[in-house]
C-alpha positions in Angstrom: 3.8 -8.7 10.8 1.1 -9.9 8.5 1.3 -12.2 5.5 1.0 -9.3 3.1 3.2 -6.8 4.9 5.2 -4.7 2.4 2.9 -5.6 -0.5 0.6 -3.3 -2.5 -2.6 -4.8 -3.9 -4.7 -3.2 -6.7 -8.3 -4.3 -6.1 -11.2 -3.7 -8.4 -14.9 -4.3 -7.8 -15.4 -2.7 -4.4 -18.9 -1.3 -4.9 -20.5 -2.2 -1.6 -19.3 -3.6 1.7 -21.2 -6.8 0.8 -19.0 -7.5 -2.2 -16.3 -10.1 -2.3 -13.8 -7.5 -3.4 -14.5 -5.5 -0.2 -13.8 -8.6 1.9 -10.6 -9.1 0.0 -9.5 -5.5 0.6 -10.5 -5.7 4.3 -8.5 -9.0 4.9 -5.6 -7.7 2.9 -5.4 -4.6 5.1 -5.6 -6.7 8.2 -2.7 -8.8 6.8 -0.6 -5.6 6.4 -1.0 -4.8 2.7 -1.3 -1.4 1.2 -4.5 -1.4 -0.8 -5.4 0.7 -3.8 -8.9 0.5 -5.2 -10.2 1.4 -8.6 -13.6 2.3 -10.0 -15.1 3.7 -13.1 -18.0 5.8 -14.1 -20.9 5.7 -11.6 -19.1 3.0 -9.7 -16.3 5.3 -8.8 -18.4 7.3 -6.4 -19.7 4.0 -4.9 -16.1 2.7 -4.5 -15.1 6.0 -2.8 -18.0 5.8 -0.4 -17.4 2.1 0.4 -13.7 2.7 0.9 -14.4 4.9 3.9 -15.7 1.8 5.7 -12.2 0.1 5.6 -9.9 0.3 8.5 -7.3 2.3 6.6 -8.4 4.8 3.9 -7.1 3.4 0.6 -6.4 5.5 -2.4 -9.3 5.2 -4.9 -8.3 5.7 -8.5 -10.4 6.0 -11.7 -9.8 3.0 -14.0 -11.9 2.0 -17.0 -10.4 -1.2 -18.4 -11.5 -0.2 -21.9 -9.4 2.9 -21.8 -5.8 2.6 -22.9 -5.2 6.1 -21.6 -6.5 5.3 -18.1 -4.4 2.1 -18.1 -1.3 4.1 -18.8 -2.2 6.7 -16.2 -2.8 4.0 -13.6 0.5 2.3 -14.4 2.3 5.6 -14.0 0.6 6.4 -10.7 1.5 2.9 -9.4 5.2 3.3 -10.4 5.5 6.8 -8.8 3.6 6.2 -5.5 
C-alpha cells in the first residue's frame, strides 16, 4: 500500500516525459494514486501521447483554465467518476 493509495490527483502540465508534471504523475501512480491528467488546445494531443508512457493509463481530459464552462465540466466529471 503506497502513500497515495485511495487518492485521486488531478495533474496539469504533462506535455512530455521530461516534464516535472510527468515525474509527479509517474511517482503518484507508483505510490498508488489514481491520476487524471488535463491538457488544452494543441497540448491536449501531446498530453494524450505522453500519458501512454505511464504505467497505468490515466484519463486525459480537456481543460482550459480560462474557460468557466470547461472548469464546470471538469468538476462535474470528477464528482461523477
